[in-house]
LOLODREN-684298 format. One record per residue (C-alpha): chain; residue in three letters; x, y, z; residue number from 1. Coordinates in steps of 0.25 Angstrom, whole numbers, plus 5000, padded with zeros to 4 digits. Layout:
<rs>
R  unit  code     x     y     z  pos
R     A   ALA     X     Y     Z  NUM
...
</rs>
This chain:
<rs>
R  unit  code     x     y     z  pos
R     A   UNK  4805  4913  4831    1
R     A   UNK  4805  4911  4816    2
R     A   UNK  4797  4898  4817    3
R     A   UNK  4786  4906  4825    4
R     A   UNK  4786  4917  4815    5
R     A   UNK  4784  4907  4804    6
R     A   UNK  4773  4901  4811    7
R     A   UNK  4766  4914  4814    8
R     A   UNK  4768  4918  4799    9
R     A   UNK  4762  4904  4795   10
R     A   UNK  4750  4906  4804   11
R     A   UNK  4748  4921  4799   12
R     A   UNK  4748  4916  4785   13
R     A   UNK  4738  4905  4787   14
R     A   UNK  4729  4915  4794   15
R     A   UNK  4730  4924  4782   16
R     A   UNK  4728  4912  4772   17
R     A   UNK  4716  4908  4780   18
R     A   UNK  4709  4922  4778   19
R     A   UNK  4715  4924  4764   20
R     A   UNK  4708  4912  4759   21
R     A   UNK  4696  4915  4750   22
R     A   UNK  4682  4909  4753   23
R     A   UNK  4684  4901  4740   24
R     A   UNK  4697  4896  4745   25
R     A   UNK  4691  4892  4758   26
R     A   UNK  4679  4885  4752   27
R     A   UNK  4688  4877  4743   28
R     A   UNK  4698  4874  4754   29
R     A   UNK  4688  4866  4763   30
R     A   UNK  4679  4858  4752   31
R     A   UNK  4685  4845  4750   32
R     A   UNK  4680  4834  4740   33
R     A   UNK  4683  4823  4749   34
R     A   UNK  4676  4829  4761   35
R     A   UNK  4663  4833  4753   36
R     A   UNK  4662  4819  4748   37
R     A   UNK  4664  4812  4761   38
R     A   UNK  4653  4821  4767   39
R     A   UNK  4643  4817  4755   40
R     A   UNK  4647  4802  4756   41
R     A   UNK  4644  4801  4771   42
R     A   UNK  4631  4809  4770   43
R     A   UNK  4627  4800  4758   44
R     A   UNK  4630  4787  4764   45
R     A   UNK  4619  4776  4765   46
R     A   UNK  4622  4776  4780   47
R     A   UNK  4614  4789  4781   48
R     A   UNK  4602  4783  4773   49
R     A   UNK  4599  4796  4766   50
R     A   UNK  4599  4805  4778   51
R     A   UNK  4584  4807  4779   52
R     A   UNK  4580  4816  4790   53
R     A   UNK  4577  4809  4803   54
R     A   UNK  4585  4797  4800   55
R     A   UNK  4598  4791  4805   56
R     A   UNK  4605  4794  4792   57
R     A   UNK  4601  4809  4794   58
R     A   UNK  4606  4809  4808   59
R     A   UNK  4619  4803  4803   60
R     A   UNK  4621  4814  4793   61
R     A   UNK  4617  4825  4804   62
R     A   UNK  4628  4819  4813   63
R     A   UNK  4638  4820  4802   64
R     A   UNK  4635  4834  4799   65
R     A   UNK  4636  4838  4814   66
R     A   UNK  4649  4831  4815   67
R     A   UNK  4654  4840  4803   68
R     A   UNK  4649  4852  4810   69
R     A   UNK  4657  4848  4823   70
R     A   UNK  4669  4845  4815   71
R     A   UNK  4670  4858  4808   72
R     A   UNK  4667  4866  4821   73
R     A   UNK  4653  4871  4818   74
R     A   UNK  4645  4873  4831   75
R     A   UNK  4631  4868  4834   76
R     A   UNK  4620  4879  4835   77
R     A   UNK  4609  4871  4841   78
R     A   UNK  4605  4873  4856   79
R     A   UNK  4610  4859  4860   80
R     A   UNK  4623  4861  4854   81
R     A   UNK  4620  4850  4843   82
R     A   UNK  4623  4852  4828   83
R     A   UNK  4608  4846  4826   84
R     A   UNK  4596  4854  4825   85
R     A   UNK  4586  4843  4828   86
R     A   UNK  4571  4842  4825   87
R     A   UNK  4560  4832  4822   88
R     A   UNK  4553  4828  4809   89
R     A   UNK  4539  4823  4808   90
R     A   UNK  4538  4813  4797   91
R     A   UNK  4524  4809  4792   92
R     A   UNK  4523  4795  4786   93
R     A   UNK  4512  4794  4775   94
R     A   UNK  4499  4787  4778   95
R     A   UNK  4497  4772  4774   96
R     A   UNK  4485  4776  4767   97
R     A   UNK  4477  4789  4762   98
R     A   UNK  4464  4787  4755   99
R     A   UNK  4459  4800  4749  100
R     A   UNK  4448  4804  4739  101
R     A   UNK  4443  4816  4732  102
R     A   UNK  4429  4816  4726  103
R     A   UNK  4428  4801  4729  104
R     A   UNK  4441  4799  4721  105
R     A   UNK  4453  4792  4728  106
R     A   UNK  4467  4799  4727  107
R     A   UNK  4477  4789  4732  108
R     A   UNK  4490  4796  4729  109
R     A   UNK  4492  4805  4741  110
R     A   UNK  4505  4811  4748  111
R     A   UNK  4502  4816  4762  112
R     A   UNK  4508  4828  4768  113
R     A   UNK  4498  4827  4780  114
R     A   UNK  4489  4815  4782  115
R     A   UNK  4483  4812  4796  116
R     A   UNK  4475  4799  4798  117
R     A   UNK  4462  4803  4792  118
R     A   UNK  4448  4798  4787  119
R     A   UNK  4440  4810  4781  120
R     A   UNK  4431  4813  4770  121
R     A   UNK  4424  4826  4767  122
R     A   UNK  4425  4837  4757  123
R     A   UNK  4438  4842  4749  124
R     A   UNK  4439  4855  4741  125
R     A   UNK  4448  4858  4730  126
R     A   UNK  4455  4871  4730  127
R     A   UNK  4464  4872  4718  128
R     A   UNK  4479  4874  4722  129
R     A   UNK  4475  4878  4736  130
R     A   UNK  4480  4892  4736  131
R     A   UNK  4476  4902  4746  132
R     A   UNK  4466  4908  4736  133
R     A   UNK  4461  4894  4733  134
R     A   UNK  4458  4892  4748  135
R     A   UNK  4452  4906  4749  136
R     A   UNK  4437  4905  4752  137
R     A   UNK  4437  4890  4751  138
R     A   UNK  4430  4882  4761  139
R     A   UNK  4439  4871  4765  140
R     A   UNK  4436  4869  4780  141
R     A   UNK  4435  4855  4783  142
R     A   UNK  4438  4851  4769  143
R     A   UNK  4450  4845  4762  144
R     A   UNK  4457  4854  4752  145
R     A   UNK  4461  4849  4739  146
R     A   UNK  4471  4857  4730  147
R     A   UNK  4481  4855  4719  148
R     A   UNK  4495  4855  4724  149
R     A   UNK  4505  4866  4721  150
R     A   UNK  4499  4879  4716  151
R     A   UNK  4494  4885  4702  152
R     A   UNK  4508  4893  4701  153
R     A   UNK  4516  4880  4705  154
R     A   UNK  4510  4867  4703  155
R     A   UNK  4523  4860  4704  156
R     A   UNK  4527  4849  4715  157
R     A   UNK  4536  4860  4721  158
R     A   UNK  4524  4869  4721  159
R     A   UNK  4515  4858  4727  160
R     A   UNK  4525  4857  4739  161
R     A   UNK  4526  4872  4741  162
R     A   UNK  4511  4874  4742  163
R     A   UNK  4507  4863  4750  164
R     A   UNK  4509  4868  4764  165
R     A   UNK  4502  4881  4761  166
R     A   UNK  4490  4873  4755  167
R     A   UNK  4489  4865  4768  168
R     A   UNK  4490  4878  4776  169
R     A   UNK  4478  4884  4768  170
R     A   UNK  4470  4871  4770  171
R     A   UNK  4472  4870  4785  172
R     A   UNK  4469  4885  4787  173
R     A   UNK  4456  4884  4780  174
R     A   UNK  4451  4872  4788  175
R     A   UNK  4454  4861  4777  176
R     A   UNK  4455  4846  4782  177
R     A   UNK  4465  4842  4772  178
R     A   UNK  4473  4846  4759  179
R     A   UNK  4474  4838  4747  180
R     A   UNK  4484  4843  4736  181
R     A   UNK  4483  4837  4722  182
R     A   UNK  4495  4833  4715  183
R     A   UNK  4498  4827  4701  184
R     A   UNK  4511  4819  4701  185
R     A   UNK  4516  4807  4693  186
R     A   UNK  4519  4794  4701  187
R     A   UNK  4534  4796  4702  188
R     A   UNK  4533  4810  4707  189
R     A   UNK  4522  4807  4716  190
R     A   UNK  4530  4796  4723  191
R     A   UNK  4541  4806  4727  192
R     A   UNK  4531  4816  4731  193
R     A   UNK  4523  4807  4740  194
R     A   UNK  4536  4802  4747  195
R     A   UNK  4540  4816  4750  196
R     A   UNK  4526  4820  4755  197
R     A   UNK  4523  4808  4763  198
R     A   UNK  4536  4810  4771  199
R     A   UNK  4529  4821  4778  200
R     A   UNK  4541  4826  4786  201
R     A   UNK  4541  4839  4793  202
R     A   UNK  4547  4845  4806  203
R     A   UNK  4541  4841  4818  204
R     A   UNK  4534  4851  4826  205
R     A   UNK  4527  4849  4840  206
R     A   UNK  4513  4851  4833  207
R     A   UNK  4516  4839  4824  208
R     A   UNK  4515  4830  4836  209
R     A   UNK  4500  4833  4839  210
R     A   UNK  4496  4836  4824  211
R     A   UNK  4482  4829  4824  212
R     A   UNK  4477  4837  4812  213
R     A   UNK  4468  4830  4802  214
R     A   UNK  4472  4839  4790  215
R     A   UNK  4479  4832  4779  216
R     A   UNK  4487  4836  4767  217
R     A   UNK  4490  4827  4755  218
R     A   UNK  4494  4827  4741  219
R     A   UNK  4486  4819  4731  220
R     A   UNK  4492  4814  4718  221
R     A   UNK  4481  4815  4707  222
R     A   UNK  4490  4811  4696  223
R     A   UNK  4480  4800  4691  224
R     A   UNK  4467  4805  4696  225
R     A   UNK  4465  4819  4690  226
R     A   UNK  4456  4826  4699  227
R     A   UNK  4447  4837  4694  228
R     A   UNK  4444  4846  4706  229
R     A   UNK  4438  4860  4704  230
R     A   UNK  4443  4871  4714  231
R     A   UNK  4433  4872  4725  232
R     A   UNK  4427  4859  4723  233
R     A   UNK  4423  4851  4735  234
R     A   UNK  4424  4836  4734  235
R     A   UNK  4423  4824  4743  236
R     A   UNK  4436  4820  4750  237
R     A   UNK  4441  4808  4759  238
R     A   UNK  4454  4804  4765  239
R     A   UNK  4458  4793  4774  240
R     A   UNK  4472  4790  4779  241
R     A   UNK  4479  4784  4791  242
R     A   UNK  4488  4796  4791  243
R     A   UNK  4503  4799  4792  244
R     A   UNK  4511  4795  4803  245
R     A   UNK  4522  4803  4810  246
R     A   UNK  4536  4801  4815  247
R     A   UNK  4546  4811  4820  248
R     A   UNK  4561  4811  4816  249
R     A   UNK  4573  4818  4822  250
R     A   UNK  4582  4825  4813  251
R     A   UNK  4592  4837  4813  252
R     A   UNK  4598  4848  4806  253
R     A   UNK  4613  4849  4808  254
R     A   UNK  4618  4863  4811  255
R     A   UNK  4631  4870  4815  256
R     A   UNK  4638  4884  4814  257
R     A   UNK  4652  4890  4812  258
R     A   UNK  4654  4904  4816  259
R     A   UNK  4658  4914  4806  260
R     A   UNK  4671  4923  4807  261
R     A   UNK  4665  4937  4806  262
R     A   UNK  4662  4944  4819  263
R     A   UNK  4649  4949  4813  264
R     A   UNK  4645  4940  4801  265
R     A   UNK  4647  4927  4810  266
R     A   UNK  4633  4931  4816  267
R     A   UNK  4627  4928  4802  268
R     A   UNK  4626  4913  4798  269
R     A   UNK  4626  4906  4784  270
R     A   UNK  4619  4893  4784  271
R     A   UNK  4625  4882  4776  272
R     A   UNK  4615  4871  4775  273
R     A   UNK  4611  4858  4768  274
R     A   UNK  4601  4847  4771  275
R     A   UNK  4607  4834  4775  276
R     A   UNK  4595  4825  4774  277
R     A   UNK  4591  4817  4762  278
R     A   UNK  4579  4807  4759  279
R     A   UNK  4584  4794  4766  280
R     A   UNK  4580  4781  4760  281
R     A   UNK  4571  4779  4748  282
R     A   UNK  4567  4772  4735  283
R     A   UNK  4579  4763  4731  284
R     A   UNK  4586  4767  4718  285
R     A   UNK  4589  4756  4707  286
R     A   UNK  4601  4752  4715  287
R     A   UNK  4593  4750  4727  288
R     A   UNK  4599  4762  4735  289
R     A   UNK  4588  4768  4744  290
R     A   UNK  4596  4778  4752  291
R     A   UNK  4595  4792  4747  292
R     A   UNK  4609  4797  4751  293
R     A   UNK  4607  4812  4746  294
R     A   UNK  4621  4815  4742  295
R     A   UNK  4616  4826  4733  296
R     A   UNK  4604  4830  4742  297
R     A   UNK  4610  4834  4751  298
R     A   UNK  4624  4829  4755  299
R     A   UNK  4630  4838  4745  300
R     A   UNK  4623  4850  4752  301
R     A   UNK  4627  4844  4766  302
R     A   UNK  4641  4843  4762  303
R     A   UNK  4641  4858  4757  304
R     A   UNK  4638  4862  4771  305
R     A   UNK  4649  4853  4776  306
R     A   UNK  4659  4859  4767  307
R     A   UNK  4654  4873  4772  308
R     A   UNK  4656  4869  4786  309
R     A   UNK  4670  4864  4784  310
R     A   UNK  4674  4876  4776  311
R     A   UNK  4669  4886  4787  312
R     A   UNK  4675  4878  4798  313
R     A   UNK  4688  4882  4792  314
R     A   UNK  4685  4896  4786  315
R     A   UNK  4673  4903  4793  316
R     A   UNK  4665  4913  4786  317
R     A   UNK  4661  4926  4791  318
R     A   UNK  4647  4922  4794  319
R     A   UNK  4644  4910  4802  320
R     A   UNK  4640  4896  4796  321
R     A   UNK  4627  4888  4800  322
R     A   UNK  4628  4874  4794  323
R     A   UNK  4615  4867  4794  324
R     A   UNK  4612  4853  4788  325
R     A   UNK  4597  4851  4787  326
R     A   UNK  4589  4839  4789  327
R     A   UNK  4575  4835  4783  328
R     A   UNK  4577  4844  4770  329
R     A   UNK  4571  4832  4762  330
R     A   UNK  4559  4832  4771  331
R     A   UNK  4556  4847  4767  332
R     A   UNK  4567  4856  4772  333
R     A   UNK  4564  4852  4786  334
R     A   UNK  4577  4854  4792  335
R     A   UNK  4580  4868  4787  336
R     A   UNK  4566  4872  4790  337
R     A   UNK  4568  4867  4804  338
R     A   UNK  4581  4875  4805  339
R     A   UNK  4575  4888  4799  340
R     A   UNK  4564  4887  4809  341
R     A   UNK  4573  4884  4821  342
R     A   UNK  4586  4891  4817  343
R     A   UNK  4598  4888  4826  344
R     A   UNK  4604  4902  4822  345
R     A   UNK  4594  4913  4820  346
R     A   UNK  4590  4914  4806  347
R     A   UNK  4593  4929  4805  348
R     A   UNK  4607  4926  4808  349
R     A   UNK  4608  4917  4795  350
R     A   UNK  4613  4925  4783  351
R     A   UNK  4612  4914  4773  352
R     A   UNK  4609  4900  4771  353
R     A   UNK  4618  4892  4761  354
R     A   UNK  4610  4879  4759  355
R     A   UNK  4615  4868  4750  356
R     A   UNK  4606  4857  4744  357
R     A   UNK  4604  4849  4731  358
R     A   UNK  4598  4837  4724  359
R     A   UNK  4610  4836  4715  360
R     A   UNK  4618  4842  4703  361
R     A   UNK  4619  4841  4688  362
R     A   UNK  4629  4852  4685  363
R     A   UNK  4642  4852  4692  364
R     A   UNK  4646  4866  4687  365
R     A   UNK  4635  4872  4696  366
R     A   UNK  4631  4875  4710  367
R     A   UNK  4616  4877  4710  368
R     A   UNK  4611  4887  4721  369
R     A   UNK  4596  4888  4723  370
R     A   UNK  4593  4902  4727  371
R     A   UNK  4607  4907  4722  372
R     A   UNK  4601  4920  4716  373
R     A   UNK  4591  4923  4728  374
R     A   UNK  4602  4928  4738  375
R     A   UNK  4613  4938  4738  376
R     A   UNK  4623  4927  4739  377
R     A   UNK  4622  4923  4725  378
R     A   UNK  4635  4929  4720  379
R     A   UNK  4642  4922  4732  380
R     A   UNK  4637  4908  4729  381
R     A   UNK  4640  4910  4714  382
R     A   UNK  4654  4914  4718  383
R     A   UNK  4655  4902  4728  384
R     A   UNK  4651  4892  4718  385
R     A   UNK  4658  4898  4706  386
R     A   UNK  4672  4898  4713  387
R     A   UNK  4672  4883  4712  388
R     A   UNK  4667  4882  4698  389
R     A   UNK  4652  4881  4700  390
R     A   UNK  4642  4890  4694  391
R     A   UNK  4631  4894  4704  392
R     A   UNK  4617  4894  4698  393
R     A   UNK  4603  4897  4704  394
R     A   UNK  4591  4888  4705  395
R     A   UNK  4590  4881  4691  396
R     A   UNK  4576  4875  4694  397
R     A   UNK  4568  4886  4701  398
R     A   UNK  4555  4878  4698  399
R     A   UNK  4560  4868  4708  400
R     A   UNK  4559  4877  4720  401
R     A   UNK  4573  4872  4725  402
R     A   UNK  4575  4885  4734  403
R     A   UNK  4563  4881  4742  404
R     A   UNK  4567  4866  4743  405
R     A   UNK  4580  4866  4751  406
R     A   UNK  4583  4870  4765  407
R     A   UNK  4587  4884  4761  408
R     A   UNK  4573  4888  4760  409
R     A   UNK  4571  4886  4775  410
R     A   UNK  4580  4898  4777  411
R     A   UNK  4576  4906  4765  412
R     A   UNK  4562  4906  4771  413
R     A   UNK  4568  4912  4783  414
R     A   UNK  4575  4923  4775  415
R     A   UNK  4589  4917  4774  416
R     A   UNK  4595  4918  4761  417
R     A   UNK  4597  4903  4757  418
R     A   UNK  4600  4897  4744  419
R     A   UNK  4604  4882  4741  420
R     A   UNK  4617  4879  4735  421
R     A   UNK  4616  4866  4727  422
R     A   UNK  4624  4857  4717  423
R     A   UNK  4623  4861  4703  424
R     A   UNK  4610  4858  4695  425
R     A   UNK  4604  4866  4684  426
R     A   UNK  4591  4857  4683  427
R     A   UNK  4584  4846  4689  428
R     A   UNK  4588  4835  4679  429
R     A   UNK  4590  4820  4680  430
R     A   UNK  4604  4822  4686  431
R     A   UNK  4598  4829  4698  432
R     A   UNK  4586  4819  4699  433
R     A   UNK  4595  4807  4698  434
R     A   UNK  4600  4810  4712  435
R     A   UNK  4589  4819  4719  436
R     A   UNK  4583  4811  4731  437
R     A   UNK  4588  4798  4724  438
R     A   UNK  4596  4786  4730  439
R     A   UNK  4607  4789  4719  440
R     A   UNK  4611  4802  4726  441
R     A   UNK  4624  4796  4732  442
R     A   UNK  4638  4802  4735  443
R     A   UNK  4644  4794  4724  444
R     A   UNK  4637  4802  4714  445
R     A   UNK  4642  4815  4717  446
R     A   UNK  4652  4824  4710  447
R     A   UNK  4662  4828  4721  448
R     A   UNK  4671  4837  4712  449
R     A   UNK  4658  4845  4709  450
R     A   UNK  4654  4845  4724  451
R     A   UNK  4668  4850  4728  452
R     A   UNK  4665  4863  4720  453
R     A   UNK  4651  4864  4725  454
R     A   UNK  4655  4863  4739  455
R     A   UNK  4666  4873  4737  456
R     A   UNK  4656  4883  4731  457
R     A   UNK  4646  4881  4742  458
R     A   UNK  4657  4884  4753  459
R     A   UNK  4662  4896  4745  460
R     A   UNK  4648  4901  4743  461
R     A   UNK  4645  4899  4758  462
R     A   UNK  4658  4906  4762  463
R     A   UNK  4655  4918  4753  464
R     A   UNK  4641  4919  4759  465
R     A   UNK  4646  4918  4773  466
R     A   UNK  4657  4929  4771  467
R     A   UNK  4650  4939  4763  468
R     A   UNK  4648  4952  4770  469
R     A   UNK  4635  4954  4763  470
R     A   UNK  4621  4951  4769  471
R     A   UNK  4616  4940  4760  472
R     A   UNK  4601  4940  4757  473
R     A   UNK  4590  4936  4748  474
R     A   UNK  4590  4943  4734  475
R     A   UNK  4579  4954  4733  476
R     A   UNK  4565  4948  4730  477
R     A   UNK  4568  4934  4735  478
R     A   UNK  4556  4927  4741  479
R     A   UNK  4564  4925  4754  480
R     A   UNK  4569  4940  4755  481
R     A   UNK  4558  4945  4764  482
R     A   UNK  4561  4933  4774  483
R     A   UNK  4575  4937  4774  484
R     A   UNK  4572  4951  4777  485
R     A   UNK  4564  4947  4788  486
R     A   UNK  4574  4937  4794  487
R     A   UNK  4586  4947  4793  488
R     A   UNK  4577  4960  4797  489
R     A   UNK  4580  4966  4783  490
R     A   UNK  4571  4977  4777  491
</rs>
């Protein structure tokens, strides 16, 4: 009898202790340095060959993540009962040759977003930066449109990438045969840009298979040529190419869910996300290493979500947890875009997206949160990081447009509050660039004592977000506020 009473008392005390533990204690209790290091070392191993989307190494990483979901009791949410959300990528390989001239002058430095097999000559018209106003009243039907890349407000490389799709749309809507954007890059930067552009990877759609359009879209590097075109000028033009070739790649997001503990709030979901792909095999470094293992970008982020998974499997939060590891982020945020357009949980049931991504760190006293001040979770995230000795700061380089360059933006565009929790950096200095998309980004180069605090702060912040009784939302005036109001039916 006494033994039974003692057992009952011990059980009662364990239940009391379980519920009496604070979110901070629960966060620190499950994050273990050996565990996080083992995750990062496996995912950064040469066996995975840099985890490029569509490759065997990428699939090995996906299998590892799916096994972790199963290990910790997360349930699949796909219709077929798999942890994979499968889709295909269409990859365009660059033409073997492109011969392009304007006003009878050859411009050999091209990077092609869209280049079919073509042999065409005719007229081209120069339209400045190619804004809507520039296209207004311009006769471009049947002509090639030549514009400056970027915009008058933002001529930076980021501005060039942000504006290119709109310019192509305007050119096509107005009946143009092609679009040439003029850039001015030095040789080193041009080599990197050309490699990225020429990859030409996008989500495969049914219409892609029958796309016989002769419309072309290319960047032309004028660094050594100094063209002097005047707005509205019509000039002779010719282009000849064997065109891009296409192949299709199978890839997958990895998705699982843990149900929340609150009878009402469990119907809301917090997304914990990171991309698990990297850039694969590339130019060898001085030691001859050509495998880009991406320990920082983004095995650090992948492991943050794994840490959250392990924690919530033991200590569920009031809201349910949706874990997503995205593929093809390095191809242009394609995995997160595919999920946001084809959600496995209705988006209006998602209350927050807590993404994590990063290219490196240069200050181990910080956690850098891109979008920290943009949502009402700011104080919770500051508290979460601060509890483990890290100062949470916002975007230190807004001119880089980082908020719109990670997977969080795929959800922000739909209206879901979505910052990105990153390792500590206060500028893009040599320490960051030493590892960013470089073969030297290896597991051995990481500071695991710092990462222990970083993951504890991420998990604690995530718990605070998932347990708050408050409705988290964009701060007033944010560019995604209206999208959020539409998604959640708010006035």
